[in-house]
C-alpha atoms as a printed R data frame, in Angstrom:
    type eleno elety resid chain resno       x      y       z
1   ATOM     1    CA   MET     A     1  -0.001  0.004   0.003
2   ATOM     2    CA   ASN     A     2   1.311  3.441  -0.928
3   ATOM     3    CA   ARG     A     3   2.378  5.742   1.889
4   ATOM     4    CA   LYS     A     4  -0.050  8.569   2.644
5   ATOM     5    CA   ILE     A     5   1.064 12.022   1.536
6   ATOM     6    CA   ARG     A     6   2.420 13.992   4.491
7   ATOM     7    CA   ILE     A     7   1.039 17.517   4.944
8   ATOM     8    CA   LEU     A     8   2.344 20.197   7.290
9   ATOM     9    CA   PHE     A     9  -0.761 22.291   8.010
10  ATOM    10    CA   VAL     A    10   0.269 25.788   9.113
11  ATOM    11    CA   ARG     A    11  -2.436 27.909  10.721
12  ATOM    12    CA   PRO     A    12  -2.262 31.394  12.298
13  ATOM    13    CA   LEU     A    13  -5.645 30.918  14.042
14  ATOM    14    CA   LYS     A    14  -8.414 28.357  14.483
15  ATOM    15    CA   SER     A    15 -11.335 29.825  12.559
16  ATOM    16    CA   SER     A    16 -14.132 27.386  11.704
17  ATOM    17    CA   PHE     A    17 -13.326 27.328   7.982
18  ATOM    18    CA   ILE     A    18  -9.646 26.572   8.693
19  ATOM    19    CA   GLN     A    19 -10.650 23.753  11.028
20  ATOM    20    CA   GLU     A    20 -13.007 22.415   8.370
21  ATOM    21    CA   ASP     A    21 -10.162 22.135   5.851
22  ATOM    22    CA   LEU     A    22  -7.980 20.465   8.465
23  ATOM    23    CA   LYS     A    23 -10.694 17.897   9.102
24  ATOM    24    CA   LEU     A    24 -11.099 17.214   5.366
25  ATOM    25    CA   LEU     A    25  -7.376 16.769   4.800
26  ATOM    26    CA   ARG     A    26  -6.993 14.446   7.802
27  ATOM    27    CA   LYS     A    27  -9.514 12.054   6.249
28  ATOM    28    CA   HIS     A    28  -7.152 11.355   3.340
29  ATOM    29    CA   PHE     A    29  -3.596 12.360   4.298
30  ATOM    30    CA   ASN     A    30  -1.097 12.204   7.144
31  ATOM    31    CA   VAL     A    31  -1.332 15.706   8.638
32  ATOM    32    CA   ARG     A    32   0.815 17.474  11.215
33  ATOM    33    CA   VAL     A    33  -0.234 20.930  12.524
34  ATOM    34    CA   VAL     A    34   1.831 23.988  13.402
35  ATOM    35    CA   ASP     A    35   0.048 26.792  15.290
36  ATOM    36    CA   PHE     A    36   2.128 29.698  14.101
37  ATOM    37    CA   VAL     A    37   3.331 32.299  16.624
38  ATOM    38    CA   LEU     A    38   5.831 35.021  15.705
39  ATOM    39    CA   SER     A    39   6.466 37.483  18.526
40  ATOM    40    CA   ILE     A    40  10.005 37.375  19.944
41  ATOM    41    CA   ARG     A    41   9.326 40.129  22.516
42  ATOM    42    CA   LYS     A    42   5.906 39.072  23.791
43  ATOM    43    CA   LYS     A    43   5.997 35.309  23.282
44  ATOM    44    CA   PRO     A    44   9.647 34.215  22.950
45  ATOM    45    CA   LYS     A    45   9.089 30.577  23.985
46  ATOM    46    CA   GLU     A    46   6.114 30.096  21.666
47  ATOM    47    CA   THR     A    47   8.030 31.737  18.799
48  ATOM    48    CA   LEU     A    48  11.071 29.488  19.258
49  ATOM    49    CA   LYS     A    49   8.775 26.459  19.463
50  ATOM    50    CA   THR     A    50   7.084 27.575  16.239
51  ATOM    51    CA   MET     A    51  10.380 27.876  14.392
52  ATOM    52    CA   PHE     A    52  11.526 24.443  15.590
53  ATOM    53    CA   ASN     A    53   8.188 22.844  14.654
54  ATOM    54    CA   MET     A    54   8.201 24.548  11.251
55  ATOM    55    CA   LEU     A    55  11.692 23.261  10.432
56  ATOM    56    CA   ALA     A    56  11.009 19.761  11.711
57  ATOM    57    CA   GLY     A    57   7.605 19.728  10.044
58  ATOM    58    CA   VAL     A    58   8.908 20.765   6.621
59  ATOM    59    CA   LEU     A    59  11.651 18.125   6.803
60  ATOM    60    CA   TRP     A    60   8.988 15.504   7.626
61  ATOM    61    CA   ALA     A    61   6.337 16.632   5.132
62  ATOM    62    CA   ASP     A    62   5.851 16.189   1.402
63  ATOM    63    CA   ILE     A    63   3.871 19.407   1.156
64  ATOM    64    CA   THR     A    64   3.000 22.452   3.286
65  ATOM    65    CA   PHE     A    65  -0.521 23.855   3.414
66  ATOM    66    CA   SER     A    66  -1.026 27.395   4.760
67  ATOM    67    CA   TRP     A    67  -4.280 29.263   5.314
68  ATOM    68    CA   PHE     A    68  -3.764 32.974   4.455
69  ATOM    69    CA   ALA     A    69  -0.682 34.368   2.699
70  ATOM    70    CA   GLY     A    70   0.954 36.025   5.716
71  ATOM    71    CA   TYR     A    71   4.252 35.596   7.590
72  ATOM    72    CA   HIS     A    72   3.456 31.966   8.468
73  ATOM    73    CA   ALA     A    73   2.926 31.152   4.772
74  ATOM    74    CA   TYR     A    74   6.113 33.003   3.884
75  ATOM    75    CA   TRP     A    75   8.145 30.722   6.143
76  ATOM    76    CA   ALA     A    76   6.263 27.614   5.025
77  ATOM    77    CA   VAL     A    77   6.872 28.403   1.356
78  ATOM    78    CA   ARG     A    78  10.483 29.526   1.864
79  ATOM    79    CA   LEU     A    79  11.438 26.427   3.857
80  ATOM    80    CA   SER     A    80   9.597 24.249   1.339
81  ATOM    81    CA   LYS     A    81  11.741 25.682  -1.470
82  ATOM    82    CA   ILE     A    82  14.962 25.245   0.504
83  ATOM    83    CA   PHE     A    83  14.224 21.585   1.231
84  ATOM    84    CA   ARG     A    84  12.594 20.908  -2.132
85  ATOM    85    CA   LYS     A    85   9.123 20.274  -0.801
86  ATOM    86    CA   LYS     A    86   5.836 21.381  -2.379
87  ATOM    87    CA   SER     A    87   3.669 24.180  -0.976
88  ATOM    88    CA   ILE     A    88   0.060 25.365  -1.093
89  ATOM    89    CA   ALA     A    89  -1.210 28.679   0.281
90  ATOM    90    CA   ILE     A    90  -4.783 29.951   0.488
91  ATOM    91    CA   VAL     A    91  -5.696 33.621   0.030
92  ATOM    92    CA   GLY     A    92  -8.667 34.734   2.123
93  ATOM    93    CA   GLY     A    93  -9.008 38.338   0.908
94  ATOM    94    CA   TYR     A    94  -7.140 40.705   3.242
95  ATOM    95    CA   GLU     A    95  -3.791 39.724   1.760
96  ATOM    96    CA   VAL     A    96  -4.539 41.103  -1.718
97  ATOM    97    CA   ALA     A    97  -6.603 44.122  -0.587
98  ATOM    98    CA   LYS     A    98  -5.657 47.798  -0.554
99  ATOM    99    CA   VAL     A    99  -8.449 50.057   0.764
100 ATOM   100    CA   PRO     A   100  -6.792 53.198   2.217
101 ATOM   101    CA   GLU     A   101 -10.096 54.942   3.017
102 ATOM   102    CA   ILE     A   102 -10.697 52.514   5.885
103 ATOM   103    CA   GLY     A   103  -7.121 51.378   6.465
104 ATOM   104    CA   TYR     A   104  -7.844 47.849   5.248
105 ATOM   105    CA   GLY     A   105  -5.553 45.453   3.435
106 ATOM   106    CA   ALA     A   106  -2.096 43.912   3.763
107 ATOM   107    CA   LEU     A   107  -0.966 45.871   0.703
108 ATOM   108    CA   LEU     A   108  -1.101 49.161   2.592
109 ATOM   109    CA   ASN     A   109   2.113 48.063   4.311
110 ATOM   110    CA   PRO     A   110   5.242 47.752   2.098
111 ATOM   111    CA   ARG     A   111   6.705 44.937   4.190
112 ATOM   112    CA   SER     A   112   3.454 42.937   4.153
113 ATOM   113    CA   THR     A   113   3.230 43.545   0.412
114 ATOM   114    CA   ARG     A   114   6.639 41.950  -0.091
115 ATOM   115    CA   ILE     A   115   5.642 38.982   2.080
116 ATOM   116    CA   VAL     A   116   2.387 38.367   0.191
117 ATOM   117    CA   LYS     A   117   4.075 38.749  -3.192
118 ATOM   118    CA   TYR     A   118   6.757 36.236  -2.239
119 ATOM   119    CA   VAL     A   119   4.112 33.694  -1.237
120 ATOM   120    CA   LEU     A   120   2.060 34.195  -4.384
121 ATOM   121    CA   GLU     A   121   5.076 33.955  -6.662
122 ATOM   122    CA   ASN     A   122   6.797 31.032  -4.943
123 ATOM   123    CA   ALA     A   123   4.093 28.675  -3.671
124 ATOM   124    CA   ASP     A   124   3.448 25.787  -6.031
125 ATOM   125    CA   ARG     A   125  -0.300 26.348  -5.734
126 ATOM   126    CA   VAL     A   126  -2.219 29.395  -4.522
127 ATOM   127    CA   LEU     A   127  -5.917 28.912  -3.859
128 ATOM   128    CA   THR     A   128  -8.496 31.689  -3.594
129 ATOM   129    CA   VAL     A   129 -12.048 31.348  -2.279
130 ATOM   130    CA   ASP     A   130 -13.433 33.644  -4.990
131 ATOM   131    CA   ASN     A   131 -12.208 34.499  -8.483
132 ATOM   132    CA   SER     A   132 -12.250 38.231  -7.643
133 ATOM   133    CA   LEU     A   133  -9.295 37.602  -5.300
134 ATOM   134    CA   LYS     A   134  -7.254 36.133  -8.124
135 ATOM   135    CA   LYS     A   135  -7.975 39.265 -10.144
136 ATOM   136    CA   ASP     A   136  -6.978 41.442  -7.167
137 ATOM   137    CA   ALA     A   137  -3.716 39.549  -6.786
138 ATOM   138    CA   ILE     A   138  -2.795 39.974 -10.424
139 ATOM   139    CA   LYS     A   139  -3.824 43.638 -10.482
140 ATOM   140    CA   ASN     A   140  -2.486 44.811  -7.126
141 ATOM   141    CA   LEU     A   141   0.706 42.738  -6.963
142 ATOM   142    CA   SER     A   142   1.547 42.357 -10.661
143 ATOM   143    CA   VAL     A   143   1.932 38.584 -10.300
144 ATOM   144    CA   ALA     A   144   1.479 36.299 -13.300
145 ATOM   145    CA   GLY     A   145  -1.185 34.249 -11.517
146 ATOM   146    CA   LYS     A   146  -0.526 31.008 -13.421
147 ATOM   147    CA   ASN     A   147  -0.306 29.091 -10.125
148 ATOM   148    CA   ILE     A   148  -3.521 30.635  -8.751
149 ATOM   149    CA   GLN     A   149  -6.869 28.858  -8.929
150 ATOM   150    CA   THR     A   150 -10.232 29.413  -7.294
151 ATOM   151    CA   VAL     A   151 -11.629 26.775  -4.966
152 ATOM   152    CA   PRO     A   152 -14.664 28.067  -3.055
153 ATOM   153    CA   THR     A   153 -15.205 27.095   0.554
154 ATOM   154    CA   GLY     A   154 -17.862 24.419   1.122
155 ATOM   155    CA   TYR     A   155 -20.723 24.141   3.583
156 ATOM   156    CA   ASP     A   156 -22.464 21.265   5.355
157 ATOM   157    CA   TYR     A   157 -26.191 21.485   4.547
158 ATOM   158    CA   GLU     A   158 -26.960 18.806   7.148
159 ATOM   159    CA   LYS     A   159 -25.417 20.960   9.871
160 ATOM   160    CA   PHE     A   160 -26.820 24.272   8.654
161 ATOM   161    CA   LYS     A   161 -30.508 23.680   8.060
162 ATOM   162    CA   PRO     A   162 -33.838 25.372   8.816
163 ATOM   163    CA   GLU     A   163 -35.684 24.443  11.973
164 ATOM   164    CA   GLY     A   164 -38.806 25.951  13.523
165 ATOM   165    CA   GLU     A   165 -40.664 29.098  12.572
166 ATOM   166    CA   LYS     A   166 -38.901 32.173  11.235
167 ATOM   167    CA   GLU     A   167 -39.206 35.364  13.295
168 ATOM   168    CA   ASN     A   168 -39.421 39.016  12.262
169 ATOM   169    CA   LEU     A   169 -35.678 39.206  12.896
170 ATOM   170    CA   VAL     A   170 -32.861 40.650  10.765
171 ATOM   171    CA   LEU     A   171 -29.372 39.355  11.528
172 ATOM   172    CA   THR     A   172 -25.742 40.136  10.735
173 ATOM   173    CA   VAL     A   173 -22.584 38.512  12.115
174 ATOM   174    CA   SER     A   174 -19.009 39.822  12.192
175 ATOM   175    CA   VAL     A   175 -16.238 39.374  14.731
176 ATOM   176    CA   GLY     A   176 -14.075 42.406  15.548
177 ATOM   177    CA   ASP     A   177 -13.458 45.388  17.814
178 ATOM   178    CA   SER     A   178 -12.340 48.176  15.467
179 ATOM   179    CA   TRP     A   179 -14.318 50.859  13.643
180 ATOM   180    CA   GLU     A   180 -12.436 49.929  10.459
181 ATOM   181    CA   ARG     A   181 -13.959 46.458  10.778
182 ATOM   182    CA   VAL     A   182 -17.401 47.975  11.271
183 ATOM   183    CA   ARG     A   183 -17.072 50.032   8.100
184 ATOM   184    CA   LEU     A   184 -15.607 47.155   6.116
185 ATOM   185    CA   LYS     A   185 -18.580 44.948   6.990
186 ATOM   186    CA   GLY     A   186 -21.165 47.733   6.699
187 ATOM   187    CA   LEU     A   187 -22.368 47.288  10.272
188 ATOM   188    CA   ASP     A   188 -22.920 51.031  10.671
189 ATOM   189    CA   THR     A   189 -25.245 50.911   7.649
190 ATOM   190    CA   PHE     A   190 -27.023 47.900   9.142
191 ATOM   191    CA   VAL     A   191 -27.631 49.715  12.431
192 ATOM   192    CA   LYS     A   192 -28.750 52.953  10.748
193 ATOM   193    CA   SER     A   193 -31.183 51.084   8.488
194 ATOM   194    CA   ALA     A   194 -33.026 49.838  11.575
195 ATOM   195    CA   GLU     A   195 -34.313 53.377  12.217
196 ATOM   196    CA   PHE     A   196 -36.555 53.038   9.149
197 ATOM   197    CA   LEU     A   197 -38.078 49.746  10.347
198 ATOM   198    CA   SER     A   198 -38.907 50.374  13.985
199 ATOM   199    CA   ASP     A   199 -41.265 47.378  14.237
200 ATOM   200    CA   VAL     A   200 -38.538 44.923  13.180
201 ATOM   201    CA   ARG     A   201 -35.882 43.397  15.429
202 ATOM   202    CA   PHE     A   202 -32.260 43.778  14.335
203 ATOM   203    CA   LEU     A   203 -29.420 41.732  15.846
204 ATOM   204    CA   VAL     A   204 -25.641 42.227  15.536
205 ATOM   205    CA   ILE     A   205 -23.480 39.322  16.718
206 ATOM   206    CA   GLY     A   206 -19.711 39.386  17.249
207 ATOM   207    CA   ILE     A   207 -18.642 43.008  17.690
208 ATOM   208    CA   GLN     A   208 -16.970 44.058  20.947
209 ATOM   209    CA   GLY     A   209 -14.821 46.759  22.515
210 ATOM   210    CA   GLY     A   210 -14.823 50.361  21.332
211 ATOM   211    CA   ALA     A   211 -16.529 49.502  18.063
212 ATOM   212    CA   LEU     A   212 -19.484 48.036  19.942
213 ATOM   213    CA   LYS     A   213 -19.836 51.200  22.057
214 ATOM   214    CA   LYS     A   214 -19.876 53.406  18.931
215 ATOM   215    CA   LEU     A   215 -22.485 51.198  17.282
216 ATOM   216    CA   GLN     A   216 -24.640 51.227  20.395
217 ATOM   217    CA   ASP     A   217 -24.451 55.033  20.452
218 ATOM   218    CA   ILE     A   218 -25.992 55.297  16.956
219 ATOM   219    CA   ALA     A   219 -28.437 52.398  17.325
220 ATOM   220    CA   SER     A   220 -32.205 52.737  17.614
221 ATOM   221    CA   PRO     A   221 -34.051 50.760  20.341
222 ATOM   222    CA   ASN     A   222 -34.908 47.885  17.985
223 ATOM   223    CA   VAL     A   223 -31.213 46.906  17.553
224 ATOM   224    CA   GLU     A   224 -29.751 44.268  19.879
225 ATOM   225    CA   PHE     A   225 -26.120 43.212  20.286
226 ATOM   226    CA   LEU     A   226 -24.468 39.939  21.263
227 ATOM   227    CA   GLY     A   227 -20.759 39.196  21.633
228 ATOM   228    CA   PRO     A   228 -18.855 36.550  19.656
229 ATOM   229    CA   LEU     A   229 -20.415 33.079  19.575
230 ATOM   230    CA   LEU     A   230 -19.098 29.669  18.564
231 ATOM   231    CA   GLN     A   231 -20.319 28.340  15.236
232 ATOM   232    CA   ASP     A   232 -22.738 25.871  16.843
233 ATOM   233    CA   GLU     A   233 -24.144 28.675  18.998
234 ATOM   234    CA   LEU     A   234 -24.845 30.762  15.883
235 ATOM   235    CA   ILE     A   235 -27.030 28.164  14.191
236 ATOM   236    CA   PRO     A   236 -30.191 28.798  16.298
237 ATOM   237    CA   TYR     A   237 -29.980 32.499  15.385
238 ATOM   238    CA   TYR     A   238 -29.684 31.655  11.694
239 ATOM   239    CA   GLN     A   239 -32.705 29.409  12.085
240 ATOM   240    CA   ARG     A   240 -34.790 32.127  13.777
241 ATOM   241    CA   ALA     A   241 -33.865 35.063  11.517
242 ATOM   242    CA   LYS     A   242 -35.957 35.710   8.402
243 ATOM   243    CA   VAL     A   243 -33.300 37.982   6.829
244 ATOM   244    CA   TYR     A   244 -29.510 37.963   6.883
245 ATOM   245    CA   CYS     A   245 -27.526 41.053   5.838
246 ATOM   246    CA   GLN     A   246 -24.030 41.105   4.321
247 ATOM   247    CA   LEU     A   247 -23.435 44.827   3.701
248 ATOM   248    CA   SER     A   248 -19.675 44.720   3.179
249 ATOM   249    CA   MET     A   249 -17.466 47.085   1.210
250 ATOM   250    CA   ARG     A   250 -15.590 44.031  -0.121
251 ATOM   251    CA   GLU     A   251 -15.528 40.286   0.518
252 ATOM   252    CA   GLY     A   252 -13.814 37.082  -0.518
253 ATOM   253    CA   LEU     A   253 -16.553 34.517  -0.031
254 ATOM   254    CA   PRO     A   254 -18.425 35.371   3.196
255 ATOM   255    CA   ASN     A   255 -18.991 32.277   5.311
256 ATOM   256    CA   ALA     A   256 -21.739 33.662   7.532
257 ATOM   257    CA   VAL     A   257 -24.099 34.576   4.683
258 ATOM   258    CA   CYS     A   258 -23.656 31.095   3.169
259 ATOM   259    CA   GLU     A   259 -24.397 29.428   6.519
260 ATOM   260    CA   ALA     A   260 -27.413 31.676   7.050
261 ATOM   261    CA   MET     A   261 -28.765 30.959   3.554
262 ATOM   262    CA   LEU     A   262 -28.583 27.225   4.266
263 ATOM   263    CA   CYS     A   263 -30.842 27.953   7.241
264 ATOM   264    CA   GLU     A   264 -33.270 29.651   4.778
265 ATOM   265    CA   CYS     A   265 -32.473 33.236   5.708
266 ATOM   266    CA   VAL     A   266 -33.273 35.585   2.823
267 ATOM   267    CA   PRO     A   267 -30.015 37.440   2.045
268 ATOM   268    CA   VAL     A   268 -29.614 41.179   1.561
269 ATOM   269    CA   GLY     A   269 -26.144 42.097   0.373
270 ATOM   270    CA   THR     A   270 -23.978 44.652  -1.353
271 ATOM   271    CA   ASP     A   271 -23.258 44.008  -5.026
272 ATOM   272    CA   VAL     A   272 -19.542 43.332  -4.516
273 ATOM   273    CA   GLN     A   273 -17.109 40.467  -5.200
274 ATOM   274    CA   GLY     A   274 -17.864 37.358  -3.150
275 ATOM   275    CA   VAL     A   275 -21.197 38.627  -1.841
276 ATOM   276    CA   ARG     A   276 -22.667 38.303  -5.331
277 ATOM   277    CA   THR     A   277 -20.928 34.937  -5.738
278 ATOM   278    CA   ALA     A   278 -22.713 33.686  -2.620
279 ATOM   279    CA   ILE     A   279 -26.162 35.219  -3.126
280 ATOM   280    CA   GLY     A   280 -26.605 34.861  -6.887
281 ATOM   281    CA   ASP     A   281 -30.262 35.488  -7.736
282 ATOM   282    CA   ALA     A   282 -31.520 34.214  -4.384
283 ATOM   283    CA   GLY     A   283 -31.644 37.565  -2.556
284 ATOM   284    CA   PHE     A   284 -31.620 41.350  -2.711
285 ATOM   285    CA   TYR     A   285 -28.818 43.812  -3.492
286 ATOM   286    CA   VAL     A   286 -28.117 47.298  -2.154
287 ATOM   287    CA   PRO     A   287 -25.381 49.927  -2.671
288 ATOM   288    CA   TYR     A   288 -22.673 49.956  -0.021
289 ATOM   289    CA   GLY     A   289 -23.348 52.505   2.729
290 ATOM   290    CA   ASP     A   290 -26.957 53.332   1.710
291 ATOM   291    CA   GLU     A   291 -29.098 52.806   4.808
292 ATOM   292    CA   LYS     A   292 -32.382 53.865   3.130
293 ATOM   293    CA   ALA     A   293 -31.911 51.434   0.256
294 ATOM   294    CA   THR     A   294 -30.911 48.763   2.763
295 ATOM   295    CA   ALA     A   295 -34.070 49.323   4.812
296 ATOM   296    CA   GLY     A   296 -36.149 49.071   1.645
297 ATOM   297    CA   ALA     A   297 -34.468 45.808   0.607
298 ATOM   298    CA   ILE     A   298 -34.881 44.354   4.106
299 ATOM   299    CA   LYS     A   299 -38.584 45.224   3.995
300 ATOM   300    CA   GLU     A   300 -38.925 43.384   0.687
301 ATOM   301    CA   ALA     A   301 -36.897 40.445   1.965
302 ATOM   302    CA   LEU     A   302 -39.105 40.084   5.036
303 ATOM   303    CA   LYS     A   303 -42.123 39.715   2.725
304 ATOM   304    CA   SER     A   304 -40.417 37.400   0.261
305 ATOM   305    CA   ASP     A   305 -40.423 33.605  -0.001
306 ATOM   306    CA   LYS     A   306 -36.799 33.287  -1.173
307 ATOM   307    CA   GLY     A   307 -35.620 31.309   1.857
308 ATOM   308    CA   LYS     A   308 -35.821 27.931   0.124
309 ATOM   309    CA   ALA     A   309 -34.146 29.332  -2.995
310 ATOM   310    CA   ALA     A   310 -31.348 30.693  -0.797
311 ATOM   311    CA   ARG     A   311 -30.767 27.256   0.754
312 ATOM   312    CA   ASP     A   312 -30.821 25.570  -2.653
313 ATOM   313    CA   ARG     A   313 -28.333 28.127  -3.970
314 ATOM   314    CA   ILE     A   314 -25.676 27.188  -1.400
315 ATOM   315    CA   LYS     A   315 -26.437 23.450  -1.571
316 ATOM   316    CA   ASN     A   316 -25.955 23.430  -5.336
317 ATOM   317    CA   ALA     A   317 -22.984 25.812  -5.610
318 ATOM   318    CA   PHE     A   318 -20.897 25.244  -2.473
319 ATOM   319    CA   LEU     A   319 -21.083 21.649  -1.317
320 ATOM   320    CA   ILE     A   320 -18.511 20.659   1.269
321 ATOM   321    CA   GLU     A   321 -18.028 17.408  -0.669
322 ATOM   322    CA   LYS     A   322 -16.990 19.396  -3.754
323 ATOM   323    CA   ARG     A   323 -14.294 21.261  -1.805
324 ATOM   324    CA   GLU     A   324 -13.103 17.964  -0.333
325 ATOM   325    CA   LYS     A   325 -12.686 16.432  -3.802
326 ATOM   326    CA   ASP     A   326 -10.945 19.557  -5.103
327 ATOM   327    CA   LEU     A   327  -8.465 19.666  -2.205
328 ATOM   328    CA   ILE     A   328  -7.641 15.970  -2.555
329 ATOM   329    CA   LYS     A   329  -6.974 16.406  -6.275
330 ATOM   330    CA   ILE     A   330  -4.844 19.518  -5.744
331 ATOM   331    CA   VAL     A   331  -2.715 17.927  -3.013
332 ATOM   332    CA   ARG     A   332  -2.123 14.790  -5.073
333 ATOM   333    CA   ASN     A   333  -1.267 16.723  -8.238
334 ATOM   334    CA   THR     A   334   0.955 19.420  -6.742
């Protein structure tokens, strides 16, 4: 029997979508994980441990697999080249973005720009979750892009499914504590739109710190706030909400709207990049930052029967089994 391919899985954090890929890869390959820490001053022991594990892991592995094209991917790709191993890196969105008006994007920093460009030019395969990110990489970094391909994230329709009666509830989810994050995700627009629909409940999940205080200051009484929740804790809110809003300035492929659509939430989103990829013709579109138009679209969405179409959209376009097959093929052919 042939030996299983060995993968060094390098992760900077443990987001649900990263964990999902780890689970998929472990079903088919021999996987070792490095939780990447790089902070000599604040976490010297963890940083030294990371460097040792990276070196040992690359020597052991046939291929490295890095989520996001940051410093961790730089070291994974660089060590892979030195020791003649293969490498895969996934671009999530931030790495190829440059939005100075809200201070968003790795490409606003010259050093980060060099890091991302190195990864994109030297990894054997670069995967993006939406084709718009490949276009951003080629445009903003002047890379050839021949090693870049789009593999959308996948979603489990048995886990995310409707249950019970829908309520007159409009939901949005985004984790963060900065006002830049609020503006990026259009949460200020979401909160302001609630003023036009005073008989409807609005719920924001995930924002904390100073950004939460600022949102609360501009919120009408029909807006509620909850802190960050685990993925399983979010599902009952998806199941209760009639409408889910994704009002972002830009997106890769937004996980929360896809999960909510599987729970038959009717989506309202901005007509940008991955938001359109997710929603297709199963929801309503609004201009970024337009609270009146957003309120109008939410009102229409609350009256609509597009919930089943929204679920079917994600089931047909973004099956978790499809991503699993794609990742297996890519690993074996890299």
